[in-house]
C-alpha positions, 0 to 999 in steps of 0.5 A: 702896701697900696701896690700889693692891694691893687695887684690883689684886686686886679688878679681877683678881677681877672680870675673872676672874669675868666671864670665867668667866660668859662661858664658861658662857654661851657653853657654854649658848648652844652647848647651846641651839643644837645638840642634845646627848646626855649618857650614861653608858657601862658596860663589858661583859664584860672591861670590866665595872665600868668606866664613862665619860661620853659626850657627842654634840653634833649640829650637823645630820643627815646626808642620804640622799645622805651615806648613799649616798656611804658605802654606795658607798665601802664597796662599792668599798673595804670598811672602808678605803673607808668610812674614806676617805669619812668623812675627806672629809665635813664634821663634822655633830657632835662626840663627847666620850668620857672619856679622849679629847680628843673628835673630830668625827663625820662621819655622824649619822642620825635614824630615827623610831621608834614611841616616839621616835627612833633616832640612829646615828652613825659616824666615824673613830676617832683613833689614839692615840700608843701605838697608832701608835708600837708599830704595834698591831693595834688601828689597823685598828679605825679607826671609832667608832660607836654607836646611841642609842634616845631614848624620848620617852614614857618617858625611863627606857627610853632606851638605847644602845650605843657601839662605841669601836673597830670596823671594818665587814666582810662576813660569810659570809652576805653581810651587813654585820658590825661587828668590834670590838677591844673589847666594846661599851659599854652606854649609859644615864642618857641626857639629851637636850638638844633644842636650837633647832628647825630648827637641827639 
């Protein structure tokens, strides 16, 4: 009886170890295929002293046609039109922010720079249960956006900004403005896992 119990324990441990190794290898494979950017976000102003982890996984880049669709949607329906258009787009990436379950990203644009690349992204923000239940004003800030400057010549100069809860508007001068529910978060400690060439 003791031998059977020991054998069961050994088999269970081997299966557990195999499962864990399989999970790690799958996660590693996903990172190899898709470009992944890890960063730390530091709060500014009223969030000063707080920091959270941010991971942006890029499946593919948005096209100029995608940008044109969003521009037209915003011109016709302002922020609400943009949100509706983003909902209809397929996911081109995924963002994980500490304290959330993460969500799909609908638009990710790549802009070459003299020192590397600039990555801009925008997506619909998931409204939390408390916001919906209490019908808070923060629900109208239904976008999450950000910009990451990757410096390929000096990685320590890579930086960015995250807007966790935002909405687009038009200022008095007719220019696009980004209205925020809370202050922007500064991005640093950026690690760029490039992924497989041609995949994204």
